DRENDO-1510 file (C-alpha; in Angstrom, 1 decimal, always signed):
<recs>
REC; n; res; u; v; w
REC; 1; MET; -82.4; +24.4; -209.2 .
REC; 2; THR; -81.1; +25.3; -213.1 .
REC; 3; ARG; -83.2; +27.0; -216.2 .
REC; 4; PHE; -82.4; +27.4; -220.0 .
REC; 5; VAL; -82.9; +31.2; -220.4 .
REC; 6; ILE; -84.6; +31.5; -223.8 .
REC; 7; THR; -84.7; +34.4; -226.5 .
REC; 8; GLY; -86.8; +32.9; -229.3 .
REC; 9; GLY; -87.3; +33.6; -233.0 .
REC; 10; LYS; -83.5; +32.5; -234.4 .
REC; 11; PRO; -83.8; +30.1; -236.7 .
REC; 12; LEU; -81.0; +26.8; -236.2 .
REC; 13; ARG; -78.3; +26.6; -238.6 .
REC; 14; GLY; -74.9; +24.9; -238.8 .
REC; 15; THR; -73.4; +21.7; -238.0 .
REC; 16; VAL; -73.3; +19.6; -234.8 .
REC; 17; ARG; -72.2; +16.2; -233.5 .
REC; 18; VAL; -74.4; +14.0; -232.3 .
REC; 19; PRO; -73.3; +12.4; -228.8 .
REC; 20; GLY; -73.6; +8.8; -227.7 .
REC; 21; ALA; -76.7; +7.3; -227.0 .
REC; 22; LYS; -78.4; +7.4; -223.8 .
REC; 23; ASN; -80.0; +4.5; -223.8 .
REC; 24; ALA; -77.5; +2.5; -225.1 .
REC; 25; ALA; -74.8; +3.5; -222.6 .
REC; 26; LEU; -76.8; +2.9; -219.5 .
REC; 27; PRO; -77.3; -1.1; -220.3 .
REC; 28; ILE; -73.4; -1.3; -221.7 .
REC; 29; LEU; -72.0; +0.2; -218.2 .
REC; 30; ALA; -74.4; -2.0; -216.2 .
REC; 31; ALA; -73.0; -5.2; -218.7 .
REC; 32; CYS; -69.1; -4.0; -217.5 .
REC; 33; LEU; -70.0; -5.7; -214.3 .
REC; 34; MET; -70.0; -8.7; -216.5 .
REC; 35; SER; -66.4; -8.0; -217.7 .
REC; 36; GLY; -64.3; -8.2; -214.5 .
REC; 37; GLU; -61.2; -6.1; -216.9 .
REC; 38; ASP; -60.8; -2.9; -217.3 .
REC; 39; MET; -63.0; -1.6; -219.9 .
REC; 40; VAL; -62.8; +1.8; -222.1 .
REC; 41; LEU; -66.0; +3.3; -223.7 .
REC; 42; ARG; -66.1; +5.7; -226.3 .
REC; 43; ASN; -68.7; +8.2; -227.1 .
REC; 44; CYS; -70.6; +8.1; -223.6 .
REC; 45; PRO; -72.7; +10.7; -223.0 .
REC; 46; ARG; -71.9; +13.1; -219.7 .
REC; 47; ILE; -75.4; +13.4; -219.0 .
REC; 48; ARG; -76.8; +13.1; -215.1 .
REC; 49; ASP; -77.8; +9.2; -215.9 .
REC; 50; VAL; -74.7; +8.3; -216.8 .
REC; 51; ASP; -73.4; +10.3; -213.8 .
REC; 52; ASN; -75.7; +8.5; -211.7 .
REC; 53; MET; -75.4; +5.1; -213.2 .
REC; 54; LEU; -71.4; +5.9; -212.0 .
REC; 55; ALA; -72.3; +6.2; -208.6 .
REC; 56; ILE; -74.2; +3.0; -208.6 .
REC; 57; LEU; -71.1; +1.3; -209.6 .
REC; 58; GLY; -68.9; +2.8; -207.7 .
REC; 59; GLY; -71.2; +1.9; -204.6 .
REC; 60; LEU; -70.5; -1.7; -205.9 .
REC; 61; GLY; -66.9; -1.4; -206.1 .
REC; 62; VAL; -66.1; +0.2; -210.0 .
REC; 63; LYS; -63.4; +2.6; -210.0 .
REC; 64; SER; -63.7; +4.6; -212.7 .
REC; 65; GLU; -62.5; +8.1; -214.9 .
REC; 66; PHE; -64.6; +10.3; -217.4 .
REC; 67; GLY; -61.9; +12.4; -219.5 .
REC; 68; GLU; -62.0; +12.3; -223.3 .
REC; 69; VAL; -62.9; +8.6; -222.9 .
REC; 70; LEU; -64.8; +6.8; -220.0 .
REC; 71; ALA; -62.4; +4.1; -217.9 .
REC; 72; LEU; -63.8; +1.4; -216.1 .
REC; 73; HIS; -62.2; -1.0; -213.1 .
REC; 74; THR; -64.6; -3.2; -212.5 .
REC; 75; GLY; -62.1; -6.2; -211.4 .
REC; 76; GLY; -62.8; -5.2; -207.9 .
REC; 77; ILE; -66.1; -5.4; -207.0 .
REC; 78; THR; -66.8; -5.4; -203.0 .
REC; 79; SER; -71.1; -5.3; -203.4 .
REC; 80; HIS; -74.1; -7.1; -204.7 .
REC; 81; VAL; -76.4; -4.6; -203.2 .
REC; 82; MET; -77.0; -1.6; -205.1 .
REC; 83; PRO; -77.4; +1.7; -203.1 .
REC; 84; GLN; -80.6; +2.9; -202.5 .
REC; 85; GLY; -80.5; +6.8; -202.9 .
REC; 86; ILE; -79.3; +6.9; -206.0 .
REC; 87; SER; -80.9; +4.1; -207.4 .
REC; 88; LYS; -84.5; +5.5; -206.6 .
REC; 89; GLU; -83.6; +8.4; -208.8 .
REC; 90; LEU; -82.2; +6.5; -212.0 .
REC; 91; ARG; -85.2; +4.0; -213.7 .
REC; 92; SER; -82.2; +2.3; -215.4 .
REC; 93; SER; -80.4; +1.0; -212.0 .
REC; 94; ILE; -83.0; -1.9; -212.5 .
REC; 95; PHE; -80.6; -3.1; -215.3 .
REC; 96; MET; -78.1; -4.3; -212.4 .
REC; 97; LEU; -80.1; -7.2; -211.4 .
REC; 98; GLY; -79.0; -9.3; -214.6 .
REC; 99; PRO; -75.3; -8.2; -214.7 .
REC; 100; LEU; -74.7; -8.9; -210.9 .
REC; 101; LEU; -76.6; -12.4; -211.2 .
REC; 102; ALA; -74.2; -12.8; -214.0 .
REC; 103; ARG; -71.4; -11.6; -212.0 .
REC; 104; CYS; -72.1; -12.7; -208.1 .
REC; 105; GLY; -75.0; -15.3; -208.9 .
REC; 106; LYS; -77.1; -12.2; -206.4 .
REC; 107; ALA; -78.2; -9.3; -206.5 .
REC; 108; VAL; -80.1; -6.8; -204.0 .
REC; 109; CYS; -81.9; -3.7; -205.3 .
REC; 110; THR; -84.7; -1.0; -204.8 .
REC; 111; TYR; -87.2; -0.1; -206.7 .
REC; 112; PRO; -86.1; +2.3; -209.6 .
REC; 113; GLY; -87.1; +5.8; -209.9 .
REC; 114; GLY; -87.1; +8.0; -212.9 .
REC; 115; CYS; -89.1; +10.5; -214.8 .
REC; 116; GLU; -93.0; +10.0; -213.8 .
REC; 117; ILE; -94.7; +9.6; -217.5 .
REC; 118; GLY; -96.9; +6.5; -216.5 .
REC; 119; SER; -96.9; +3.2; -215.3 .
REC; 120; ARG; -93.4; +1.1; -216.1 .
REC; 121; PRO; -93.9; -2.0; -213.8 .
REC; 122; ILE; -90.9; -4.4; -213.4 .
REC; 123; ASP; -93.0; -7.5; -213.5 .
REC; 124; LEU; -91.5; -8.7; -216.8 .
REC; 125; HIS; -87.9; -8.1; -215.5 .
REC; 126; LEU; -88.9; -10.3; -212.5 .
REC; 127; LYS; -91.2; -12.6; -214.7 .
REC; 128; GLY; -88.1; -13.2; -217.0 .
REC; 129; LEU; -85.5; -13.8; -214.1 .
REC; 130; SER; -87.6; -15.9; -212.7 .
REC; 131; ALA; -88.0; -18.0; -215.4 .
REC; 132; LEU; -83.7; -18.5; -215.7 .
REC; 133; GLY; -84.4; -20.2; -212.3 .
REC; 134; VAL; -83.8; -16.8; -210.2 .
REC; 135; ASP; -85.0; -16.9; -206.4 .
REC; 136; ILE; -86.6; -13.6; -206.0 .
REC; 137; THR; -88.0; -12.2; -202.6 .
REC; 138; GLU; -88.8; -9.0; -201.1 .
REC; 139; GLU; -87.3; -7.3; -197.9 .
REC; 140; TYR; -88.1; -4.1; -196.3 .
REC; 141; GLY; -88.7; -2.6; -199.8 .
REC; 142; GLN; -85.8; -4.4; -201.6 .
REC; 143; ILE; -85.7; -6.9; -204.2 .
REC; 144; VAL; -83.4; -9.5; -203.1 .
REC; 145; CYS; -82.6; -12.1; -206.1 .
REC; 146; THR; -80.2; -15.1; -205.7 .
REC; 147; GLY; -79.6; -17.2; -208.9 .
REC; 148; LYS; -76.7; -19.7; -208.1 .
REC; 149; ASP; -78.3; -22.5; -210.4 .
REC; 150; MET; -79.4; -20.3; -213.3 .
REC; 151; ARG; -80.9; -23.1; -216.4 .
REC; 152; GLY; -81.7; -21.8; -220.1 .
REC; 153; ALA; -85.3; -21.3; -220.5 .
REC; 154; ASP; -87.7; -20.5; -222.9 .
REC; 155; ILE; -89.5; -17.1; -222.2 .
REC; 156; HIS; -92.2; -15.3; -224.2 .
REC; 157; LEU; -92.7; -11.4; -223.1 .
REC; 158; ASP; -96.3; -10.1; -222.8 .
REC; 159; TYR; -94.6; -6.7; -224.3 .
REC; 160; PRO; -91.6; -5.6; -225.9 .
REC; 161; SER; -90.1; -3.6; -223.1 .
REC; 162; VAL; -86.2; -2.7; -223.8 .
REC; 163; GLY; -85.3; -2.6; -220.7 .
REC; 164; ALA; -86.6; -6.4; -219.5 .
REC; 165; THR; -85.3; -7.3; -222.9 .
REC; 166; GLU; -81.7; -6.3; -221.7 .
REC; 167; ASN; -81.7; -7.5; -218.5 .
REC; 168; ILE; -83.1; -11.1; -219.0 .
REC; 169; MET; -80.2; -11.3; -222.0 .
REC; 170; MET; -77.6; -10.4; -219.5 .
REC; 171; ALA; -79.0; -12.7; -216.8 .
REC; 172; ALA; -79.4; -15.6; -219.2 .
REC; 173; THR; -75.7; -15.2; -220.4 .
REC; 174; ALA; -74.6; -16.6; -217.0 .
REC; 175; ALA; -77.4; -19.4; -217.3 .
REC; 176; ARG; -76.5; -23.2; -217.7 .
REC; 177; GLY; -77.7; -24.2; -221.8 .
REC; 178; ILE; -80.1; -21.9; -224.0 .
REC; 179; THR; -82.4; -19.1; -223.7 .
REC; 180; TRP; -84.7; -18.1; -226.1 .
REC; 181; ILE; -86.5; -15.1; -225.6 .
REC; 182; HIS; -89.9; -14.3; -227.3 .
REC; 183; ASN; -91.4; -10.8; -228.5 .
REC; 184; VAL; -88.3; -9.0; -227.2 .
REC; 185; ALA; -87.9; -5.3; -228.2 .
REC; 186; ARG; -86.0; -4.8; -231.3 .
REC; 187; GLU; -84.6; -1.3; -230.5 .
REC; 188; PRO; -80.9; -0.1; -232.1 .
REC; 189; GLU; -80.0; -0.1; -228.6 .
REC; 190; ILE; -80.7; -3.9; -228.2 .
REC; 191; GLU; -77.9; -4.3; -231.3 .
REC; 192; ASP; -75.5; -2.5; -229.0 .
REC; 193; LEU; -75.9; -4.3; -226.0 .
REC; 194; GLN; -75.6; -7.5; -228.0 .
REC; 195; ASP; -72.5; -6.3; -230.0 .
REC; 196; PHE; -70.7; -5.4; -226.5 .
REC; 197; LEU; -71.7; -8.7; -224.9 .
REC; 198; ASN; -70.3; -10.7; -227.8 .
REC; 199; GLY; -67.3; -8.7; -227.5 .
REC; 200; ILE; -66.6; -9.8; -224.2 .
REC; 201; GLY; -67.0; -13.3; -224.7 .
REC; 202; CYS; -70.9; -14.2; -224.4 .
REC; 203; ARG; -72.9; -15.5; -227.1 .
REC; 204; VAL; -75.9; -13.9; -228.1 .
REC; 205; GLU; -77.9; -13.9; -231.2 .
REC; 206; GLY; -81.0; -12.3; -233.2 .
REC; 207; ALA; -80.5; -8.5; -231.8 .
REC; 208; GLY; -82.8; -6.7; -234.0 .
REC; 209; THR; -85.3; -9.2; -234.8 .
REC; 210; SER; -88.2; -10.5; -232.4 .
REC; 211; ASP; -86.4; -13.2; -231.1 .
REC; 212; LEU; -83.0; -13.6; -229.1 .
REC; 213; CYS; -81.0; -16.7; -228.2 .
REC; 214; ILE; -78.6; -17.0; -225.7 .
REC; 215; THR; -76.4; -19.7; -225.2 .
REC; 216; GLY; -74.9; -19.6; -221.3 .
REC; 217; GLY; -71.5; -19.3; -220.5 .
REC; 218; ARG; -68.1; -17.3; -221.9 .
REC; 219; SER; -65.8; -17.9; -224.5 .
REC; 220; GLY; -63.2; -15.9; -223.3 .
REC; 221; GLY; -63.8; -12.3; -225.8 .
REC; 222; LYS; -60.9; -9.9; -225.9 .
REC; 223; ILE; -62.3; -6.4; -226.6 .
REC; 224; ARG; -61.4; -4.3; -223.4 .
REC; 225; GLU; -63.5; -1.1; -225.1 .
REC; 226; HIS; -66.3; -0.5; -227.3 .
REC; 227; THR; -67.7; +2.7; -228.9 .
REC; 228; VAL; -71.6; +3.6; -228.0 .
REC; 229; ILE; -73.9; +4.2; -231.2 .
REC; 230; PRO; -75.3; +7.8; -231.5 .
REC; 231; ASP; -78.3; +8.6; -229.8 .
REC; 232; ARG; -81.4; +9.0; -232.2 .
REC; 233; ILE; -83.5; +10.7; -229.9 .
REC; 234; VAL; -80.8; +13.3; -229.5 .
REC; 235; ALA; -80.5; +13.6; -232.9 .
REC; 236; GLY; -84.5; +13.7; -233.8 .
REC; 237; THR; -84.6; +16.9; -231.1 .
REC; 238; LEU; -81.9; +18.7; -233.2 .
REC; 239; LEU; -83.8; +18.2; -236.1 .
REC; 240; ALA; -87.3; +19.4; -234.6 .
REC; 241; GLY; -85.2; +22.2; -233.1 .
REC; 242; ALA; -84.4; +23.1; -237.2 .
REC; 243; ALA; -88.0; +22.0; -238.1 .
REC; 244; ILE; -90.0; +24.5; -235.7 .
REC; 245; THR; -87.6; +27.6; -236.4 .
REC; 246; GLY; -87.7; +27.4; -240.4 .
REC; 247; GLY; -83.6; +26.5; -239.9 .
REC; 248; THR; -81.1; +24.0; -242.1 .
REC; 249; ILE; -78.8; +21.9; -240.1 .
REC; 250; THR; -76.5; +19.2; -240.6 .
REC; 251; LEU; -76.1; +16.2; -238.1 .
REC; 252; GLU; -72.3; +14.4; -237.9 .
REC; 253; ASN; -72.0; +11.2; -236.2 .
REC; 254; ALA; -75.8; +10.2; -236.9 .
REC; 255; CYS; -77.3; +7.0; -238.2 .
REC; 256; PRO; -80.1; +7.8; -239.7 .
REC; 257; ALA; -81.1; +3.8; -240.6 .
REC; 258; TYR; -81.8; +4.3; -236.9 .
REC; 259; MET; -84.7; +7.0; -237.3 .
REC; 260; GLY; -87.1; +6.5; -240.4 .
REC; 261; SER; -90.2; +7.0; -238.4 .
REC; 262; VAL; -88.9; +10.3; -237.3 .
REC; 263; LEU; -87.5; +11.4; -240.8 .
REC; 264; ALA; -90.6; +10.3; -242.9 .
REC; 265; LYS; -93.2; +12.7; -240.1 .
REC; 266; LEU; -90.1; +15.7; -240.6 .
REC; 267; ALA; -90.9; +14.7; -244.3 .
REC; 268; GLU; -94.4; +15.0; -243.9 .
REC; 269; THR; -94.1; +19.2; -242.3 .
REC; 270; GLY; -92.5; +19.8; -245.9 .
REC; 271; SER; -89.0; +19.7; -244.7 .
REC; 272; GLN; -86.5; +18.6; -247.1 .
REC; 273; ILE; -84.1; +16.0; -245.5 .
REC; 274; GLU; -80.8; +14.7; -246.9 .
REC; 275; VAL; -78.9; +11.6; -245.4 .
REC; 276; SER; -75.8; +10.0; -246.0 .
REC; 277; LYS; -74.4; +6.7; -243.8 .
REC; 278; ASP; -73.7; +8.9; -240.9 .
REC; 279; ARG; -75.0; +12.7; -242.0 .
REC; 280; ILE; -78.6; +13.8; -241.9 .
REC; 281; THR; -79.2; +17.5; -243.2 .
REC; 282; ILE; -82.7; +19.1; -243.0 .
REC; 283; LYS; -84.3; +22.3; -244.8 .
REC; 284; ALA; -87.2; +23.4; -242.7 .
REC; 285; PRO; -89.9; +25.3; -244.3 .
REC; 286; ALA; -90.5; +28.8; -242.8 .
REC; 287; ARG; -93.7; +27.1; -241.3 .
REC; 288; PRO; -94.3; +23.2; -240.2 .
REC; 289; SER; -97.4; +21.5; -242.4 .
REC; 290; GLU; -99.7; +19.8; -240.2 .
REC; 291; ILE; -99.0; +16.2; -239.5 .
REC; 292; LYS; -102.4; +14.3; -239.7 .
REC; 293; LEU; -101.4; +11.3; -237.2 .
REC; 294; ILE; -98.5; +10.7; -235.2 .
REC; 295; GLU; -98.9; +7.4; -233.3 .
REC; 296; THR; -96.3; +6.0; -230.7 .
REC; 297; MET; -95.1; +2.1; -231.0 .
REC; 298; PRO; -92.4; +0.0; -230.2 .
REC; 299; TYR; -89.4; +0.8; -232.5 .
REC; 300; PRO; -89.4; +0.2; -235.0 .
REC; 301; GLY; -92.4; +2.6; -235.1 .
REC; 302; PHE; -92.8; +6.2; -234.2 .
REC; 303; PRO; -90.9; +6.4; -230.3 .
REC; 304; THR; -92.8; +8.1; -227.6 .
REC; 305; ASP; -89.0; +9.4; -226.5 .
REC; 306; MET; -90.0; +12.0; -229.2 .
REC; 307; GLN; -93.8; +12.5; -229.0 .
REC; 308; ALA; -93.1; +15.9; -226.7 .
REC; 309; GLN; -90.8; +17.2; -229.1 .
REC; 310; PHE; -93.1; +16.9; -232.1 .
REC; 311; PHE; -95.7; +18.2; -230.0 .
REC; 312; ALA; -94.2; +21.4; -229.8 .
REC; 313; LEU; -93.3; +21.2; -233.4 .
REC; 314; LEU; -96.9; +21.0; -234.3 .
REC; 315; THR; -98.4; +23.9; -232.0 .
REC; 316; VAL; -96.9; +26.0; -234.6 .
REC; 317; ALA; -97.9; +24.1; -238.0 .
REC; 318; GLU; -100.3; +25.1; -240.4 .
REC; 319; GLY; -103.8; +23.0; -239.8 .
REC; 320; THR; -104.6; +20.3; -237.2 .
REC; 321; SER; -102.3; +17.8; -236.2 .
REC; 322; VAL; -102.9; +14.7; -234.1 .
REC; 323; VAL; -100.6; +12.4; -231.6 .
REC; 324; VAL; -101.8; +9.3; -230.0 .
REC; 325; GLU; -99.6; +8.5; -226.9 .
REC; 326; ASN; -99.7; +4.7; -226.9 .
REC; 327; LEU; -97.4; +3.6; -224.8 .
REC; 328; PHE; -97.5; +6.0; -221.6 .
REC; 329; GLU; -100.2; +7.8; -220.3 .
REC; 330; ASN; -98.9; +10.4; -218.4 .
REC; 331; ARG; -96.7; +11.5; -221.2 .
REC; 332; PHE; -98.7; +14.9; -221.9 .
REC; 333; LYS; -97.3; +16.8; -218.9 .
REC; 334; HIS; -95.7; +19.4; -221.4 .
REC; 335; GLY; -98.9; +20.2; -222.6 .
REC; 336; ALA; -100.0; +22.4; -220.0 .
REC; 337; GLU; -96.8; +24.2; -219.9 .
REC; 338; MET; -97.4; +25.3; -223.7 .
REC; 339; LEU; -100.6; +26.3; -222.9 .
REC; 340; ARG; -98.8; +29.3; -220.9 .
REC; 341; MET; -97.0; +29.9; -224.3 .
REC; 342; GLY; -100.6; +30.3; -226.7 .
REC; 343; ALA; -100.4; +26.8; -228.1 .
REC; 344; LYS; -103.9; +25.7; -228.5 .
REC; 345; PHE; -105.0; +21.8; -228.3 .
REC; 346; THR; -107.7; +19.6; -226.6 .
REC; 347; LEU; -106.5; +16.5; -224.8 .
REC; 348; LYS; -108.9; +13.4; -224.6 .
REC; 349; ASP; -107.2; +10.0; -222.9 .
REC; 350; ARG; -104.2; +9.3; -224.9 .
REC; 351; ALA; -104.8; +11.5; -227.6 .
REC; 352; ALA; -103.8; +15.2; -228.4 .
REC; 353; VAL; -106.1; +17.5; -231.5 .
REC; 354; ILE; -103.4; +20.3; -231.8 .
REC; 355; ARG; -104.3; +23.1; -233.4 .
REC; 356; GLY; -101.6; +25.0; -234.6 .
REC; 357; VAL; -100.8; +29.1; -234.2 .
REC; 358; ARG; -98.7; +31.1; -236.2 .
REC; 359; GLN; -96.3; +31.6; -233.4 .
REC; 360; LEU; -95.8; +30.7; -229.8 .
REC; 361; ARG; -95.1; +33.5; -226.9 .
REC; 362; GLY; -92.5; +33.3; -224.3 .
REC; 363; ALA; -93.2; +32.2; -220.6 .
REC; 364; ARG; -92.0; +31.0; -217.5 .
REC; 365; VAL; -92.4; +27.2; -217.4 .
REC; 366; HIS; -91.5; +24.6; -216.0 .
REC; 367; ALA; -90.2; +20.9; -217.4 .
REC; 368; GLN; -91.7; +17.5; -215.4 .
REC; 369; ASP; -90.1; +15.2; -217.2 .
REC; 370; LEU; -86.9; +14.3; -219.5 .
REC; 371; ARG; -88.4; +14.6; -223.2 .
REC; 372; GLY; -91.0; +16.9; -221.7 .
REC; 373; GLY; -88.4; +19.4; -220.7 .
REC; 374; ALA; -86.8; +19.1; -224.3 .
REC; 375; ALA; -89.7; +20.2; -225.6 .
REC; 376; LEU; -90.5; +23.2; -223.7 .
REC; 377; VAL; -86.9; +24.1; -225.0 .
REC; 378; LEU; -87.7; +23.9; -228.4 .
REC; 379; ALA; -91.1; +26.1; -228.0 .
REC; 380; GLY; -88.8; +28.7; -226.6 .
REC; 381; LEU; -87.0; +28.6; -229.7 .
REC; 382; CYS; -89.4; +29.7; -231.8 .
REC; 383; ALA; -91.2; +31.7; -229.5 .
REC; 384; LYS; -91.5; +35.8; -229.0 .
REC; 385; GLY; -89.9; +37.2; -226.4 .
REC; 386; VAL; -88.2; +35.1; -223.6 .
REC; 387; THR; -88.9; +31.9; -222.3 .
REC; 388; VAL; -88.0; +30.3; -218.9 .
REC; 389; VAL; -87.8; +26.9; -218.9 .
REC; 390; GLU; -87.2; +26.1; -215.0 .
REC; 391; ASN; -86.1; +22.2; -213.9 .
REC; 392; ALA; -83.6; +22.4; -216.5 .
REC; 393; GLU; -82.3; +19.2; -214.2 .
REC; 394; HIS; -84.8; +17.0; -215.8 .
REC; 395; VAL; -83.0; +17.6; -219.3 .
REC; 396; ASP; -79.9; +17.2; -218.4 .
REC; 397; ARG; -80.5; +13.8; -217.5 .
REC; 398; GLY; -80.8; +12.8; -221.3 .
REC; 399; TYR; -78.7; +15.7; -222.9 .
REC; 400; GLU; -75.0; +16.6; -223.1 .
REC; 401; ARG; -75.0; +20.4; -222.1 .
REC; 402; LEU; -78.3; +20.8; -224.7 .
REC; 403; GLU; -77.6; +24.7; -224.3 .
REC; 404; GLU; -73.9; +24.3; -226.0 .
REC; 405; MET; -75.3; +22.5; -228.8 .
REC; 406; LEU; -78.2; +24.5; -229.5 .
REC; 407; GLY; -75.9; +27.5; -229.0 .
REC; 408; SER; -73.5; +26.2; -231.7 .
REC; 409; LEU; -76.6; +26.3; -234.3 .
REC; 410; GLY; -77.3; +29.9; -233.4 .
REC; 411; ALA; -79.8; +29.8; -230.5 .
REC; 412; GLN; -79.8; +32.6; -227.9 .
REC; 413; ILE; -80.4; +30.1; -224.9 .
REC; 414; THR; -78.5; +29.9; -221.7 .
REC; 415; ARG; -78.1; +28.1; -218.3 .
REC; 416; GLU; -79.0; +29.8; -215.0 .
REC; 417; GLU; -78.3; +28.3; -211.4 .
REC; 418; ASP; -79.1; +29.2; -207.9 .
REC; 419; GLU; -76.4; +30.3; -206.1 .
REC; 420; GLU; -77.0; +27.2; -203.4 .
REC; 421; ASP; -76.3; +24.8; -206.7 .
REC; 422; THR; -73.0; +26.7; -207.9 .
REC; 423; GLU; -72.0; +26.7; -204.3 .
REC; 424; GLU; -72.8; +22.8; -203.8 .
REC; 425; ARG; -71.0; +21.8; -207.7 .
REC; 426; GLU; -67.8; +23.2; -206.2 .
</recs>
């Protein structure tokens, strides 16, 4: 077991570079299967979810080397069956269905894992693939897909799911004719995937809007490398860290254009925000002001992946704030842990009413999911005394050495590991 040990009370100050986006890198890694060529990914984050995705790709016959860049050799695929064990740890393993169907005409996967933050059914993925002519059956708990004769279709998503949008668009590149997907997700990560797919010769249009048009077939793209976009959630987490500690920081390799809703809410706390094309500077007041209402929404609304971090911020805000979680029903698990630190709030259904206190106090708390774990780290940064955040492995799924990023900004935070974990890694 791994934990973060944090001595709170120091404002964050300095400059830090934002790494590549987890939610862009994972589907692009899956899409590399479709190229059949050697590929290089730049700005790919070295996080646990990426390691798991590389392990899945390795089980399919893809070789990789991760140095300053990530090099992938996708020419020698030996299987269309995803390894069960590792797939159950990573929800994004479901992304492999579309690329495997495009490359091999068939795919077998298990039901994906990931954080238990609420119901995230994959029926939209399967419904969209079925509309393309994919035959889908279940055998011994595995999803078996056969798509030897996929054809273009007109598909309407009941909900703008990011994963379903990406999976269907990848599969549709191998379907005969034209596919339209309506009510798609509009996240920047969709645009990054579109850029990658078009670079390897696919024909995808419309990313960033509610409708995608995919023309089947490849036109012989020439790219052999791609740079992953900055991670807007990591950027938002660091900005929230400055706000909760009354600090001043600058983010480099950031993209303010992707972060409008988060920056607007930070401004409501009294923070001064300065932006340029790829930099964001925040100057936070000694104590943040309340935010009357935050409601999580699909992009470009306020991201559910930032809800927990703002929950932590508002526990020390002056006044009363309301946070409504519209996307996932179990995404307030961090709240119970923050009660140990002196937070005051009430929960009803999917709404939290948070009454800010002057200061939290250090405590031993447990991360139960990725973003909730990051929120507990932020709470520890401003708490009096020492905070120990257990189960840091959850945080490692989406943050590249978070303790080093925060430490470079002056935070007193270290990582501790049980002896057996260290021995196993060695």
